[in-house]
N, C-alpha and C positions, 0 to 999 in steps of 0.2 A: 445586225443592229450595230450602228456605229455610235461612238460617244464623242461629243464635241466639247471642247473647253471654251466656255463663254465667260468673258469678263462682264459681270452684272453692273448695269448702269442705273437701274431704277425700277420703280413700280409702274406697271401699265394699268392694271385694275384687279380688284379682288372679286373673284367669281364664287366665293363661298367655300367649296371643297378644294379648290386650287387657286393659286395666285398667279397672274400673268406678269412676268418680269421682262424688261428689255435688257439687251446686252450686245456685246461685240464679239464676233468670232475671232480666231487667230489671224484671219486675213482681213480684218476690219469690216466685215459685213454686219449691218444692223439686223438683229433678230428679236423676235418675241417668243418666249417659251413658257411652258406651264411648269409651275413649281408646287410641290406638296405644301399644304397650308402650314404644317408644323415646322418646316425648314425656312419659310419666308421671313419671319421676324428677325432671325439672327443675320440673315443675308442682308436685309434692308438696313438693319442697324449698322452693319459694317460699311455699307455705301454712305449712309448719313454721317458716319464718323470720318469720312474721307478716304477710306480704304478702297481697294479695287479687288473685291472678292471674285474668285474664279469658280464657276460651277461646272461640274462634269454632267452634261445633259445628254441623255439618249436622243437620237435623231427623231424618234417618234413624238417627242415632247416639244419639238420646234413647231410653233404655230405660224410664223411668218417671218 
């Protein structure tokens, strides 16, 4: 299992138990990944505040 560092850029949609977020990989590829519900509010608050939060995401959580 590999871990990717992804700069979170925003919300895609709320799926209930998970939240789908968009982001950029280190090589500037757009990705959508699953995020645990309890982590998403703090990450999205940072994005809204103008920060560029980086998430460490296991490769199996990359949706597209």
